[in-house]
Structure formats: C-alpha cells, structure tokens
C-alpha positions as CSV (number, residue, x, y, z in Angstrom):
1,M,-104.2,98.5,21.7
2,T,-108.0,98.1,21.1
3,E,-108.4,101.9,21.3
4,L,-105.7,102.5,18.8
5,L,-107.3,100.0,16.4
6,Q,-110.7,101.6,16.8
7,A,-109.1,105.0,16.2
8,A,-107.3,103.7,13.1
9,I,-110.6,102.5,11.5
10,S,-112.6,105.5,12.6
11,P,-113.9,107.8,9.7
12,P,-111.4,110.6,10.3
13,N,-108.4,108.3,10.0
14,L,-109.6,105.9,7.3
15,L,-107.6,107.5,4.4
16,P,-104.2,107.6,6.3
17,T,-104.9,104.1,7.6
18,G,-105.7,102.8,4.1
19,L,-102.4,104.3,2.7
20,L,-100.5,102.7,5.6
21,V,-102.2,99.3,5.0
22,F,-101.4,99.5,1.3
23,V,-97.7,100.2,2.0
24,G,-97.6,97.4,4.5
25,L,-99.2,94.9,2.0
26,Y,-96.8,96.0,-0.7
27,W,-93.7,95.4,1.5
28,L,-95.2,92.0,2.4
29,T,-95.3,91.1,-1.3
30,V,-91.8,92.3,-1.7
31,M,-90.6,90.1,1.1
32,V,-92.2,87.0,-0.4
33,G,-90.8,87.8,-3.8
34,L,-93.9,88.6,-5.7
35,L,-92.9,92.2,-6.4
36,G,-89.7,94.2,-6.5
37,V,-89.0,97.4,-4.5
38,K,-88.9,99.4,-7.8
39,S,-92.0,97.9,-9.3
40,L,-94.0,101.0,-8.6
41,D,-91.4,103.5,-9.7
42,L,-92.4,106.4,-11.8
43,D,-90.6,107.8,-14.8
44,I,-89.5,111.1,-13.3
45,H,-86.7,113.2,-14.6
46,H,-84.7,114.4,-11.6
47,D,-82.1,116.3,-13.5
48,V,-84.3,119.3,-14.0
49,Q,-82.5,122.6,-14.3
50,P,-84.3,125.8,-13.5
51,D,-84.5,128.2,-16.5
52,I,-84.7,131.6,-15.0
53,G,-87.0,134.0,-16.7
54,H,-88.6,131.4,-18.9
55,H,-91.7,129.3,-18.6
56,H,-92.2,125.9,-20.2
57,Y,-95.6,125.3,-21.7
58,G,-97.3,122.1,-22.7
59,P,-99.0,121.5,-26.1
60,D,-102.3,122.9,-24.8
61,G,-100.6,126.3,-23.9
62,G,-100.6,125.5,-20.1
63,L,-97.6,125.0,-17.9
64,G,-95.7,121.8,-18.7
65,T,-94.8,119.1,-16.3
66,E,-91.3,120.3,-15.4
67,W,-92.7,122.2,-12.3
68,L,-94.2,118.9,-11.1
69,N,-90.9,117.0,-11.7
70,S,-89.1,119.7,-9.8
71,A,-91.5,119.5,-6.9
72,L,-91.3,115.7,-6.7
73,A,-87.5,115.9,-6.9
74,F,-87.5,118.4,-4.1
75,F,-89.2,115.9,-1.8
76,N,-86.7,113.2,-3.0
77,L,-89.3,111.1,-4.8
78,A,-87.1,110.9,-7.8
79,R,-84.1,109.9,-5.8
80,V,-85.4,106.9,-3.8
81,P,-87.7,104.0,-4.7
82,L,-91.4,105.1,-4.8
83,I,-92.5,102.5,-2.2
84,F,-89.8,103.5,0.2
85,W,-90.8,107.2,-0.2
86,L,-94.5,106.3,0.3
87,S,-93.6,104.5,3.5
88,C,-91.8,107.6,4.8
89,V,-95.0,109.7,4.0
90,A,-97.6,107.2,5.2
91,L,-96.3,106.6,8.7
92,P,-96.0,110.3,9.8
93,L,-99.3,111.0,8.1
94,W,-101.0,108.2,10.0
95,V,-99.5,109.1,13.3
96,G,-100.3,112.8,12.8
97,S,-103.9,112.0,11.8
98,I,-104.4,109.7,14.9
99,L,-103.0,112.3,17.3
100,T,-104.7,115.3,15.7
101,N,-108.2,113.8,15.6
102,Y,-107.7,112.4,19.2
103,F,-106.8,115.7,20.7
104,L,-109.5,117.6,18.8
105,H,-112.1,114.9,19.8
106,N,-113.0,114.7,16.1
107,R,-115.3,112.0,14.9
108,S,-116.3,113.5,11.6
109,G,-115.0,112.0,8.4
110,L,-115.3,115.4,6.5
111,V,-113.3,117.2,9.1
112,G,-110.8,114.4,9.1
113,L,-110.5,114.7,5.3
114,A,-109.9,118.5,5.6
115,L,-107.3,117.9,8.3
116,T,-105.5,115.4,6.0
117,V,-104.5,118.2,3.6
118,P,-102.2,120.1,6.0
119,L,-101.1,116.8,7.6
120,L,-100.1,115.5,4.2
121,L,-98.1,118.6,3.4
122,G,-96.3,118.2,6.7
123,S,-95.7,114.6,6.1
124,L,-94.0,115.4,2.7
125,F,-91.5,117.6,4.6
126,V,-91.0,114.8,7.2
127,A,-90.4,112.3,4.4
128,K,-87.9,114.6,2.8
129,F,-85.7,114.6,5.9
130,L,-86.3,110.9,6.6
131,T,-85.1,110.0,3.1
132,L,-82.1,112.3,3.0
133,P,-79.7,109.8,4.5
134,F,-80.8,107.2,1.9
135,V,-80.4,109.4,-1.2
136,R,-76.7,108.8,-1.4
137,L,-77.2,105.1,-0.6
138,F,-79.5,104.6,-3.5
139,A,-77.4,106.8,-5.7
140,A,-74.4,104.7,-4.9
141,L,-76.3,101.5,-5.8
142,E,-77.3,103.1,-9.1
143,K,-73.7,104.1,-9.7
144,D,-72.5,100.6,-9.1
145,H,-74.5,99.6,-12.1
146,G,-72.8,102.3,-14.1
147,T,-73.8,101.9,-17.7
148,G,-74.4,98.2,-17.3
149,V,-71.1,97.2,-18.8
150,Q,-70.3,94.6,-16.1
151,A,-73.6,92.8,-16.6
152,V,-74.0,93.1,-20.4
153,G,-73.2,89.9,-22.2
154,R,-73.8,87.7,-19.2
155,V,-76.4,85.1,-18.6
156,C,-79.0,85.9,-15.9
157,T,-81.8,84.1,-14.1
158,V,-85.2,85.7,-14.1
159,V,-86.5,86.2,-10.5
160,L,-89.6,88.3,-11.2
161,P,-91.5,88.1,-14.5
162,A,-90.6,90.6,-17.2
163,T,-91.9,91.6,-20.6
164,H,-91.2,94.5,-23.0
165,D,-93.5,96.7,-20.9
166,L,-93.3,95.1,-17.5
167,L,-90.3,95.7,-15.3
168,G,-89.0,92.5,-13.7
169,Q,-85.9,91.4,-11.9
170,A,-83.1,89.0,-12.7
171,S,-79.9,87.8,-10.9
172,V,-76.5,87.5,-12.4
173,R,-73.3,86.4,-10.9
174,L,-70.4,88.7,-11.6
175,T,-68.0,87.2,-9.0
176,D,-68.0,84.3,-6.5
177,G,-70.0,86.4,-4.1
178,A,-73.7,87.0,-3.8
179,P,-75.6,87.5,-7.2
180,L,-76.3,91.0,-8.4
181,M,-80.0,91.8,-8.7
182,L,-80.9,93.7,-11.9
183,N,-84.1,95.5,-13.0
184,V,-84.8,94.0,-16.5
185,K,-87.1,94.3,-19.4
186,A,-87.5,92.2,-22.6
187,I,-85.8,93.8,-25.6
188,S,-88.4,92.1,-27.9
189,P,-92.0,93.4,-27.8
190,T,-93.4,89.9,-27.9
191,A,-91.0,88.2,-25.4
192,T,-92.2,87.1,-22.0
193,F,-89.9,85.9,-19.2
194,R,-91.1,83.9,-16.3
195,K,-89.4,83.1,-13.0
196,G,-86.5,80.7,-13.4
197,D,-86.0,81.5,-17.1
198,Q,-82.5,82.0,-18.4
199,A,-81.8,85.1,-20.4
200,L,-78.9,87.0,-21.9
201,V,-78.2,90.6,-20.9
202,I,-78.0,92.6,-24.1
203,D,-77.9,96.3,-23.1
204,F,-78.5,98.8,-20.4
205,D,-81.2,101.5,-20.8
206,A,-79.7,104.5,-19.0
207,E,-82.9,106.5,-19.3
208,K,-85.2,103.9,-17.8
209,R,-82.4,102.5,-15.6
210,C,-83.0,98.9,-16.4
211,Y,-81.2,96.1,-18.4
212,L,-82.6,94.7,-21.7
213,I,-82.6,90.9,-22.0
214,E,-83.4,88.3,-24.6
215,S,-83.9,84.6,-24.6
216,Y,-80.9,82.4,-24.0
C-alpha cells in the first residue's frame, strides 16, 4: 500500500493522480449534497449529422466546432454526465500510468508526461466501452422527463442553489412515491434560489435540458 501511494505521488504519475483525486473529491461533494452530478455538464450538441462533401467553417475561416462535438459524442461524452465520463477516463488512465511507469522503471516527470498522451487516448476508448451500458440508462432518464409537461405547473423545493446562469436542483412530488429530482434554473435574470426555497416550475428548456422556475 505504501509503495502504491509513493508511486501515485511520484512525478511521472502526478497528472493522472491529480485527475483521479479531483474526480474523487467531486463525487464526495455530490454525496454530501453540495453539487449535482450534472453540475459540470457541457453544452454539447450530440445530434450532429455528418455532411458528406462539405466542411463547416467558423467566422475566422477555420473549421468550426462540429468536428469537436462529433469526436466528443463518439466517446459518449454528450450522452452521459460529464463527471461520470471523467471517472471512466481517470481510473484507467491512472492504472495505466502506474503500471507503465513501474514496468519501464521511469522516474522522470517529462517522460511520464509524454507517456500520458497515448495513455489518455487509450483511456478514451476504454471509457467509451465502459459508458456504453449507461448510455441507454441516462437516455431513458432524460426521456422520462420528456418535455417537462408532468412537472410544469407544480411546486418544487430547491435542493441545490440556482440562478438564471447557475444550474441547480429541485425536488417535486408527482405521485406518492419518491420525489423527482429536476435540474433547474431561474427564469428571471435577477432571481436567486437557495436550498429549501419553494418555487413554481414554469417551463422546460429542451435545448439546455433543464426546468425554468420562478418564486412561489
């Protein structure tokens, strides 16, 4: 155990270890309720359709961002929560770094950094296969929300703080069962909701996949 700890904090493995520690701390904050699983999610369009024979260019004349969205969607980043995806990348990257530097007897940080590049690429493919079983699960969870019709018009209780720009979470009871957790944002640019506040669900933003709430 001591040798593993020493290897983890050695210069060649510092970057993968740092990423793994970050992911672990984030999951810890999720468990204690300070953050939500989707708090780090990026605004990525995962319905990109390839346009054969055409290139999309940005305003500066260079290639647009569609290729990046397509690449991220290929690795399932657009189909599962970001922190879950990062976890599936960080763990194989850390394990691969520890084993590679151990068998190569490498103690150099620069060599370890160079090895991180192919290890990261390999970890992306590992993460793709690790997340495949969960793609349908998270898609089903999103589908359960539908267009938000079930929750719209109902009173919710804020669980994680939310503003017009900050994505928070709120719970709403649709039946006698467990409350439904919603990703929410304030519909008003000046509104601020704190934990425990009561709010009214006004609408569902399909593009940002969150509910819009106002004071109740």
